[in-house]
N, C-alpha and C positions, 0 to 999 in steps of 0.2 A: 776615341773609342765610342761606338754607338751605344747610346743610352735609350732603351725603349720607353722608359717612363717619361723622360724628357721629350721624346718624339711625340708620345701620346698627348701630353699636356699642351705642347706647342700646336699640334694640328687641331685639337679640339678648340683651342682658343681662337683660331681663325674664323670660326663660325659664330654667327649671332646666337645668343642664348636660346632663341626659339627653335633653332635647328637642333641644338643639343638636347633640349627637352623632347623634341620629336624623336630623336635617336633613342633615348631611354624609353619613351612611351611605346614605340613600335617593338622594341625588344621585349618589353613587359607584356604587351598584347600577345605577341607570338608565343610566349611561354605559358600564359595563363588562360587566354580566351578559348583556344581550341579544346583543352581538357574540360573547361567549364561547359562548352557546347556539347561534348560527348556525354558528360555527366547529366546534362539536361535531357538528352535523348534517352538515357537509361532510366531516369526517374519520372519523366512525364509521359503518361500513357499515350496521348494522341501523337506526340513526336515519335515515340517508339513504334507506333503503328505505321508511320510514314517511312522511317528508316531504322529498322531494328539494329541497334549497335552491337558490336562485339563485346567481349568481357573486359573488365578493368585491367586484367592481366595483359590483354592486347595493347591497351594504352601504355602500360609500362614498357612493353617491348618496343613500341614505336615512338616513344617520347624523344629518343635521339633525333628524330626528324625535326622536332621543334627546337631542340638545342642547336642543331645545325643551322636552322633558319636564323636564330638569334645571333649566332656567330657570324653568319654571312652579313647581316645588317651591321654588326659591330665592326667587322673587318673593313668593309667598304666605306664606312663612315670615317675611317682614319685616312683614307686617300685624300690628299689635299685637293681642294676644289679647282685649283688652277691646272692640275694634271688631268683629272677626269671631270668633264663637265657634268651638269645635272642629269642629262639624258643617259649617259653611260652609267652613272650611279644608279639610276632607275632600272636600267637594263640588267646590270650585273648584280646589284644588291637587292633591290626590291623584287625583281622578277624571279631570281633563283630562290629567294626566301619564300615567295608565293608558291612555287612548285613543291617545295618541301612540306609546307603546311597542307597543300592540296593532297599530297600522297598520304599524309597522316590521316586526313578525313576519309580518304578512299578506303584505307585499311581498317579504321575504327568504326565507321558507319556501315561496314559490310557492303559497300557499293559494288565491289568487284564480283562477288558471288551471291549476294543477298537477293531477296525478292521484294524489296521495298519499292517506294515510288520511283527512285532512281537506281537502276541496276545495269551493270556492265556484263552480267553473266552470259549473255548471248554472244559476246565478243571474245571470251577468254580462250577459246580454242585456237584462234588465229591471232598471232602476235601483232601483225600489222594492223588488223582491224581493231584490236585492243588499243593500240597506240592512237589511231585516228579518233576513236570514240573518246579517249581521255583528253586529247587535245581539244575536242569540241567542248567537253565539259569545262576544261581548264580556261577556255576563252571567257566563259561567264564568270567563273570563280575569280580569275585575275581582274576582270572588269570591276567586280564588287570591291576588291581590296584597293584597286587603283582609285576608284571614286572616293573611298574612305580617306585615302591619303590626300587627295585634292581638296576634300572638304576641310581637312586640317589646315592646309595652306590658305584656303578661303577665310576660315575663322581667324587665323593668325593675322591676316592682312586687315580684315574689316573690323575685328573686335579688339585685337591687341596692337594694331597699328604698324605691324612689320611690313616691309615692302618686298613683294615677290614679283617676278614676271608672270603674273597670273592671267594673261590674256587667254582667250579661247584657244588660240593656236598652241600656246605653251601647254595648256592643260591636256589637249588631245595628244600632243607629242609625248608628254609624261605617261599617259595611259598606254599609248602604243609601245613605248619603251618597256614599260612593266610587262605588257602582254608578250612581247617578243622575248624578253628575258625569261618569263615563266615557261614559254614553249621550249627554249633552249634548256632550261633547268630540268624540265620534265623529260626531255629527250635523253639527257644524261642519266636520269634515274631509270628510265626505261631500258637503255642500253645496258646498264649495270645489273638491273634486277630481272629483266624479262627477255632480253634479246637472245641470251644464250640458253636459258632454261625456260621451262613452262612457267607461266605466271603462278605465283604463290604468295600468300600473305606473309 
């Protein structure tokens, strides 16, 4: 009989401790850092002038995006490494999680309809234009998160002594896999939320 707890322990144990630390850290970051960023935009005047945030009630309504991102990271971390290699995990796990965090920021920093420094208001009447504009922004957003992930690998190798395939080619492949996964993840969000009906928060 299948024992999910035994499966969980067995598959976690196959990874070096540094991977499991990263697994927990990235889930924690996803759940905590975006709300802290939104809080900063609400409380700091010069940030608020750049991107006026929505109400804290909007944060509570959209927090499931972050829970979903953490669950994606959690679920794909359970996939044995010998079944899905590193790039597929970056594509499916990291990329889709990035898309969910991105949508959280779009909704909470009022980027869709606001008049801040970054605004998609001009594209909301045309669904395809709205999709293209979001994919353009998502390219930069996913690049930021991908670089953050690769910096963790770099620090783990050169400060903690763990061995990664951290060549320049591998780093770029990881970043490209994250970006491709983020595009796929956002496309799924767009199809579900915007393709059938007019865009709304």
